[in-house]
N, C-alpha and C positions, 0 to 999 in steps of 0.2 A: 527411470519408467516413471517415480514419484508422482510429482500431481495430476500425470495422465490416471493410476489410480482412481485420488481424490473425486478428479472430476467423474469418471463414470458411475464412481458410486452415489456421489451426490445425485447424479441424474437418475440412477434407480430407483433412490428413496425419494427420489420428486415422486414417484408414479407409486409407489409402495403405499398400501393400507396401515403399515405397521410401518412408525419411522424407524431410522438408523443413524447412527452416527458417522459422519464422515472420516476414513482414514488417519486426514492429518487434521481432525479437530480434539483436544480434549477439554474436558470441564475447568472453569476458572474455578479457585478453589472458593468451596461452599456454596455453588452453584452446580446446577443438573444440565444438561445438554439439549435433551429430552423435552425440558419445558422452556427453551432458551428458543427465542423469535430471530427468523434468516434473516431478515431485512427491515429496513425504515418503513418501509410500507405498510410492512404485515405490523409491525409492533405501532404505526399509529392505527392500526385498525381495530388494536385491542383497547385503544386508549379512547377517554373521555373526547367526545365530540370538540368541547374547547380547548383541548390540550393540542388535537390533532390539528386542529385549526391556526394553531397559534404557529405555527413550524413554517416558515415561506419552503413554499414550492418553486425551484430554479429550474432552468435546462440551460442547454451549451449553446452558445451565440458561437459560431465558426468565423475564425477571422481569417485562419490561412492555412492552408496544408504543404507539408514539406515530407519529403521521404524521409520513410522510418524501413530497416533492415526487416524484413518479412520473416529471415531464418532465427531473430532475436526472440529466446522464449524470457522476455520481461517480466523482470522482479524489481525494478528499483528506476525513478529517474529524476534526476537533478539538473538544475541550469550552474553554471560555474559563472563568477563574475565576469569573463570573458565574453561569455556568450554559448562556450562551448556545453557540449552536455555529458553528465556520467550518466552509465546505463551498468545496472549489473542485470546479471541472466540466470539463470536456473538449468536443471535438467544436469542427473550424475554423469559425470565421463565429459560435462560442457560446460559445465557454471564459470562462471566469472566477471570481471566488470572494466568497462572500456571507456573510454574518453572518445568524443566523436567532436568535429562542427558540423554545422548543422545541414552542409551540405553533403554528409554521409563520412567525410574522410577521417578515417581511425588515426588517433594521434596514440595515445599508450593505452595498453592493457597489462591485465592479468587474469591466469587463469588458475583455481582453483583445482584443487587434488581431488583427484578420481573419485573419493568417497564421500566428499561434498557437495551437498546441491545447494548452489546457492541462493539469497532471497534479497530482500532491501536492505538500505544502504542511506546512511547520511553523510555529507559533508561536518567537519569540527575543525574549524579552521584549517589547520596546514595537513589534517588528519580524516579520514574516511572512514568510520565503521561498517563493516556488512556482517550482515546476520547468514545465517546457513538453517535450513528447515528441520533438519532433525538430528542433528549433529553437536546440538548445546553449545555452537561452538561462533565465538564471533571475531570477526580480524580487524584487527586496527592496521589500515593503509598509509602510507605516504601518500597525499593530495596530489602529488607529484608526478611521481614514478609510479605510483600502483604499486607499491612495494610491499610485504608484509613487514609491519614493526613489533607487532603482537598479536596472541590470541590468549581468549579471555570463556570461560566457559558460563554458564547461564543456564538454570532448569527449563526443558519443555523446549516448544518447537518455537521457533524465530519466522515472522514470514514480513510486516513494512517496518520502518523505520525514520525520523524524520527530528529535525531539533530545531528550538528556537535559538535565537540569538540576541544577545542585550548587551551597550555597552563595549559592541566590537566583540563579543566573544561568547559563544555557546552556553547559555544559562540553563536549558534543558533539553532532556531529547527525549522523544517516544517511541515504543514497541509496541506493536502487534502479535498475537499468537494465533489469531483466526475465530478468538472467542469474543466476548462482548465485554472483553478487559483489555485497557490499554496499561504499560508498564511506563511507568516514571524512572529514568535512569540515568546518572550521574554522565553528561558527555566526556568527563577527564577518566573514568574510571569504572565506566560502566556497572557500577553497583545501582542495585534496585533502588529507589525512595520511594515510591509508593505504588499503588493500584489504583487504576480509577475505572469504575462502572458504566460505560456507555449505553445509553437511554434516548427512546426516541416515546415523550410522552408518559415516560414511566416505567416502558416495556422496554427489555434488553436485545441489544440490536449485535448479532452475531458475525461472525464472520468477515471481521475486518481486517484488511489486509493492506494494499501499498497505502503508506500516508505522505503527507507533504503538509509541513507548516511555514503558515504565512504570519509574515509580518505583522500584520494587526492582530494575531494572538489566536487565530482560529486554526483549527487542524482537521483536514480532509482526508477522508478515508473513502477507499472503495471497496464494495462489501463484495465478496469472491462469490464469483460463478454470475452474478446481476451487472445491471447495465446503472446501477446507481453507486451515487458518492454524496456520502454525507458530511455536513461541515459539523465540528463536535467544539465545542468550550471545553477544552482541555482542563479547566481548572474543576469545573463540577461533572463530567461527562455528559453533559446535556447535547441532545442533537438538536444545532440554531438552522439547520437547512437541510433539505433534500433535493439532490439535482439528479435528470434524468437525463442521461450520455447515451440513450438508445440511440439516436440518430448517427452517432459515430460506427455502428457494429458493422463491421467490413460487410458485404452485399454475397451470397453467397457462400461463407466461411463454412466449411464442413468439418473443421477440427474441433471439439469439443475443447482442447485447453486454448481454443482464439480464444480469450475473454479480455475484459476492459483489465488492464493493470499497468499502468503508468501516470503518476501523477506529480507536474512540478511546479510550482510557481514560479511567473520571469520577473525577475527581480525589478523594483520601482515601475512594476506595473500593479493593473488587476487583471492579470492576463495569466494563465496557465498554460502548458503544455499535457497532453493529453494522449492515452496511445495505449495499446495491448500487445499482448503475447502472441507475437505471429502476426502484428501488424503491420501492413506497409507502408501505414499511414502515421504521420505525428500531427495532432492537429494543435491549433493556438486558438484556445476558446478564451472566452468571458462567460461567466456565470450572472444568468439574467431573471428575473421572472416569469415565469412559466405562463 
């Protein structure tokens, strides 16, 4: 069930007079979820006109469309050096990660035990770190076979994960937990290094979900239950771009779980792959001025 209840709760809360907290969101240390801002657009509406105007608005330019398995509850997406895709997926008793070609041929896969709800992941050299939602567990997997090599524990929830490389190896790794806080973690040990508060025009941006770390040092995060993607400076937490991906939303989608989720930078280009939970299409896009 997992995120299904989160979606229902969030939809109910959006129509309620009195606010409530989604079931898979908890406040960052020293903050109050009730006073947080849900989206970057809402954050900018709370900021001064000068601050709001300084953040570029972008949209997606679709360059190509590829088949994507509509049965996959997509949680994480990355591109391997050989052009194949790594995709993690969630739901209890269905979670796992697999590698596939662009034409949809699955090469390797790993299924998590039934008690785990799979979330985002990132490749770090010859390893893959994969999160779980509420089980406080991250798995280190072999990138070639996807077999588990190690498990580590962390407090709170796990949502998204991405890593930056430098000098041929991962130098930093960032994790989201559904709040307005990113956690920088050691890519070798998973130890917490620091936390970063994400703000747009000085106001917090919550529901940070799937992450993608780009070679230019920018971090991209989709905002759960919205069509928004934010570009973030991970050094400061400042939002440096607001991307509208609403044109990608599947027409006629009735399942409330079928939301934008899955951002992957395509190596040696300025292109990204975008998709969503149970989406039939993988989009190759470029982010351009709105």
